[in-house]
ZAMARGU-4260 file (C-alpha; in steps of 0.2 Angstrom, whole numbers, plus 5000, padded with zeros to 4 digits):
<rodrens>
0) 5168/4992/5044 | 5182/4988/5032 | 5180/4994/5014 | 5188/4978/5008 | 5173/4968/5014
5) 5165/4956/5001 | 5148/4963/5006 | 5152/4981/5001 | 5154/4984/4983 | 5170/4994/4979
10) 5159/5008/4969 | 5149/5012/4984 | 5152/5029/4991 | 5150/5029/5010 | 5153/5044/5021
15) 5166/5040/5035 | 5153/5045/5049 | 5140/5032/5043 | 5138/5016/5053 | 5137/5001/5042
20) 5134/4984/5051 | 5147/4971/5046 | 5133/4960/5040 | 5125/4972/5029 | 5127/4971/5010
25) 5130/4987/5000 | 5127/4986/4981 | 5136/4995/4967 | 5135/5014/4966 | 5126/5016/4982
30) 5128/5033/4990 | 5127/5033/5009 | 5128/5051/5017 | 5134/5057/5034 | 5127/5049/5050
35) 5117/5036/5041 | 5114/5019/5050 | 5112/5003/5041 | 5109/4989/5054 | 5112/4970/5053
40) 5105/4959/5040 | 5101/4973/5028 | 5103/4974/5009 | 5105/4990/5000 | 5102/4989/4981
45) 5112/4997/4967 | 5112/5016/4965 | 5101/5018/4980 | 5104/5034/4990 | 5103/5035/5009
50) 5103/5053/5013 | 5110/5060/5029 | 5103/5053/5046 | 5092/5040/5038 | 5091/5024/5047
55) 5089/5006/5040 | 5086/4996/5056 | 5087/4978/5053 | 5082/4963/5041 | 5077/4975/5027
60) 5080/4974/5009 | 5080/4989/4997 | 5080/4987/4979 | 5089/4998/4966 | 5087/5017/4963
65) 5078/5021/4979 | 5080/5038/4987 | 5078/5038/5006 | 5078/5056/5013 | 5084/5062/5030
70) 5076/5054/5046 | 5067/5041/5037 | 5067/5025/5048 | 5064/5009/5038 | 5063/4991/5045
75) 5059/4996/5063 | 5051/4984/5075 | 5032/4980/5072 | 5021/4991/5082 | 5012/4977/5089
80) 5010/4971/5107 | 5013/4953/5101 | 5030/4956/5094 | 5043/4944/5098 | 5061/4949/5096
85) 5066/4931/5093 | 5056/4932/5077 | 5062/4949/5070 | 5052/4948/5053 | 5057/4957/5037
90) 5054/4972/5026 | 5056/4971/5007 | 5056/4987/4997 | 5056/4987/4978 | 5065/4999/4966
95) 5064/5017/4961 | 5054/5023/4977 | 5055/5040/4984 | 5054/5040/5003 | 5054/5057/5010
100) 5058/5064/5027 | 5052/5055/5043 | 5044/5041/5034 | 5042/5025/5044 | 5040/5007/5037
105) 5039/4993/5050 | 5045/4975/5047 | 5032/4961/5046 | 5027/4953/5063 | 5028/4934/5066
110) 5009/4932/5062 | 5010/4937/5044 | 5021/4939/5028 | 5035/4951/5027 | 5030/4969/5025
115) 5032/4972/5006 | 5033/4988/4996 | 5032/4988/4977 | 5042/4999/4965 | 5039/5017/4959
120) 5030/5023/4974 | 5031/5040/4982 | 5030/5042/5001 | 5029/5060/5007 | 5035/5066/5023
125) 5029/5057/5039 | 5018/5044/5030 | 5018/5026/5038 | 5017/5008/5032 | 5013/4996/5046
130) 5019/4978/5049 | 5014/4965/5037 | 5006/4977/5025 | 5007/4974/5006 | 5009/4989/4995
135) 5008/4988/4976 | 5018/4998/4963 | 5016/5016/4959 | 5007/5020/4975 | 5007/5038/4982
140) 5005/5042/5000 | 5004/5061/5005 | 5009/5068/5022 | 5003/5060/5038 | 4994/5046/5029
145) 4996/5029/5036 | 4992/5010/5033 | 4989/4999/5048 | 4996/4981/5050 | 4991/4968/5037
150) 4982/4980/5026 | 4984/4977/5007 | 4985/4991/4994 | 4983/4988/4976 | 4994/4997/4963
155) 4992/5015/4957 | 4982/5021/4973 | 4984/5039/4979 | 4982/5044/4997 | 4979/5062/5001
160) 4985/5070/5017 | 4979/5063/5034 | 4971/5047/5026 | 4971/5030/5035 | 4968/5012/5032
165) 4962/5000/5046 | 4971/4984/5049 | 4966/4969/5038 | 4958/4980/5025 | 4961/4978/5007
170) 4961/4992/4994 | 4959/4988/4976 | 4970/4996/4962 | 4968/5014/4956 | 4959/5020/4971
175) 4960/5039/4975 | 4958/5044/4993 | 4952/5062/4997 | 4960/5071/5011 | 4956/5065/5029
180) 4947/5049/5022 | 4949/5034/5032 | 4942/5016/5030 | 4939/5001/5040 | 4930/4991/5026
185) 4937/4985/5010 | 4938/4997/4995 | 4935/4990/4977 | 4946/4996/4963 | 4945/5012/4953
190) 4934/5022/4965 | 4936/5038/4975 | 4935/5037/4994 | 4927/5051/5004 | 4925/5050/5023
195) 4917/5036/5034 | 4919/5021/5023 | 4910/5029/5008 | 4914/5029/4990 | 4909/5043/4979
200) 4910/5037/4962 | 4923/5030/4950 | 4940/5038/4949 | 4937/5044/4931 | 4953/5055/4930
205) 4964/5040/4936 | 4955/5029/4923 | 4959/5040/4909 | 4977/5043/4914 | 4980/5024/4916
210) 4988/5017/4900 | 4982/5000/4904 | 4963/5005/4904 | 4954/5005/4888 | 4937/5014/4883
215) 4929/4997/4884 | 4936/4995/4902 | 4929/5012/4907 | 4912/5008/4900 | 4912/4991/4908
220) 4917/4999/4925 | 4903/5012/4924 | 4890/4998/4921 | 4896/4987/4935 | 4898/5002/4947
225) 4879/5007/4944 | 4874/4989/4947 | 4883/4988/4963 | 4881/5005/4970 | 4866/5014/4961
230) 4853/5000/4957 | 4840/5001/4970 | 4830/4987/4963 | 4842/4973/4969 | 4839/4968/4987
235) 4857/4963/4990 | 4875/4964/4983 | 4874/4945/4980 | 4859/4949/4969 | 4868/4962/4959
240) 4883/4951/4957 | 4871/4937/4950 | 4864/4949/4937 | 4881/4953/4931 | 4887/4935/4930
245) 4888/4926/4913 | 4892/4941/4903 | 4908/4944/4895 | 4918/4958/4904 | 4935/4965/4900
250) 4950/4962/4912 | 4947/4978/4923 | 4929/4974/4926 | 4933/4956/4930 | 4946/4963/4943
255) 4932/4974/4951 | 4919/4960/4952 | 4932/4947/4959 | 4937/4960/4972 | 4918/4962/4977
260) 4916/4944/4978 | 4931/4941/4989 | 4926/4955/5001 | 4909/4948/5003 | 4915/4930/5007
265) 4931/4935/5017 | 4933/4927/5034 | 4940/4934/5050 | 4951/4943/5053 | 4948/4950/5035
270) 4929/4949/5036 | 4926/4968/5036 | 4913/4971/5023 | 4913/4982/5007 | 4913/5001/5008
275) 4896/5008/5002 | 4889/5024/4994 | 4879/5037/5002 | 4866/5034/4988 | 4865/5015/4993
280) 4851/5010/5003 | 4853/4995/5015 | 4855/4980/5004 | 4866/4969/5014 | 4872/4967/5032
285) 4890/4968/5025 | 4887/4984/5015 | 4888/5001/5023 | 4870/5008/5025 | 4868/5026/5019
290) 4861/5039/5031 | 4848/5052/5027 | 4845/5046/5009
</rodrens>
């Protein structure tokens, strides 16, 4: 690669042992360390650092101020048997993300949107984001946690170690996953997830730390959570929603209610139902039934 290329900014610092495809665009003040590979049709945003032996495979765009650690592989082929190399798909990553050792992000497959990562996220070692996944801003994924293809993750979620999200599952904003928790059903915003498609309450610590959440929001969410997950007088989730309609709720509460409605009416392949509570009796065929309560 010639340093005079119009695609490489003159302020970029590139180690001689790095391999940069001639079609790759390298922005201002980018740092590329030894033995890095940047493949074809990639864009590396300003001030992003690619540490030694990290790999940006192909058709990948990284925004500004990202920090990609050794052995991370971003923009690899979708792990999908239907993948068609003639339709390579894309990976789009925002700004200010920390991407630690061995992290893998797959490009989007032909049957969905580009894989998209927000800004301000922290991906700990060996975490994985699958093809066509959509990840919001300020998400944290601890070691060995993974998101399957076509999953959608709201902003501000925290995944503890060894957590997993099934394909086509939606997770609302501000959700906290306990260690080893995995879900195959939709998760409403602002809750804590245990194991086996169960939520165990509101994420009170996260709500208090969120500068965009007011006391009124917290009070609204408590009332709505009780109606959806604790009220045994309602026969179905739909009945619970009906009792909540017509009232004036704050924006956070409305996002919770809208999420529940969408989960209840989703069509295949996103028809996965809503995670339940261990204190919830069977009130809908699309709500998890508690055992032993």
